[in-house]
N, C-alpha and C positions, 0 to 999 in steps of 0.2 A: 521592475519588470523581472520575471524569472530567467530570460534568456538574453545574454549579452551579443547584440548584433555583430561586435568583433570576434566573436569565437565561433568554432566549427557549428555548423547547423545543428541544431538538438542538444548543444552542451547546455548545462546549467552551470550557474556561477557559483562561486564557493559557499555563499551566504545560503542560496538555495538548497545545496547538497546537505549543508549543515543541518537545515530546518528538516529536510527529508530524512536524514538520517536519525534525528532525534523522534520525529514522528514514528518511524518504522520501528525503531527500539521500544518505545511506548507500545504500540498499538501489539508487538509480538509478546511484550511482556503481560499486555491486558488479556491477550487472547492464550496465554501459555504454551506458544508454539515454538518451543525449542526442540534440539534435538532431530528426531526422525521426522518433522512436519516441513520438510523443504518446500513441498509444493504450496503449502499454505502460507509459508515464509514469501514464495514468489508472487504470489496472488496478492499479498498485502503490498509488496513493493510496487507491483503494477498498479495497483489503486492509487498509492502516493503518488507515484510518477504522473499518472492521469490528472490528480487534481493540481499537482505542481505545474503541469502543462495550462491550467486553467488560470495562472498567476497566482496560486494560492501559496503563500511562504509563511503563514503562520503553524508551527508545529502542532499545537492544539487542535486546528481545525484540519490539517492534513491527517492525522491520527483520527480524526470522528470521521472523515470522509473515506478511510481504511474500514474502520469497524461498521462505518453503514454499509459500505459496500460487501464486507463479509458477510453481515446480517442477511441482506439481501439474496447474497449467491446461496447461503446456506438454506434460506427459506425456499429458494428455487433449486433444489439439489438435481433432479432429473434434467433440468433445461439448461443451467448455466455452470460452465466449467464443470463438467461431470467429475473428471478425477480428483480436482482440488475440492469441490464441495463434498464427495463422498468422504474424503480423507477428514475434512474438518467435520463432517457430521458425525464421524466415527468417534470422533476425538470427544464430542460433547454427548 
């Protein structure tokens, strides 16, 4: 399970944060979102956290969840996360 019942509400266990960090680094590398793309990186992080809340701990699956969510947001630029999607769309 992702969340230890003995920790503060909403805290992830070390194994989960390690998997999330690995997934985040891999997704950002694949999207080439370094440097001035802070909003894109924040969006990728939020997608990974959302997947982790669903008890997904596999770094590859977390990465894929972030990339899929990013692709969906990019394809719906006017309606979903306008500032983040515009930043992402202008990058590609």
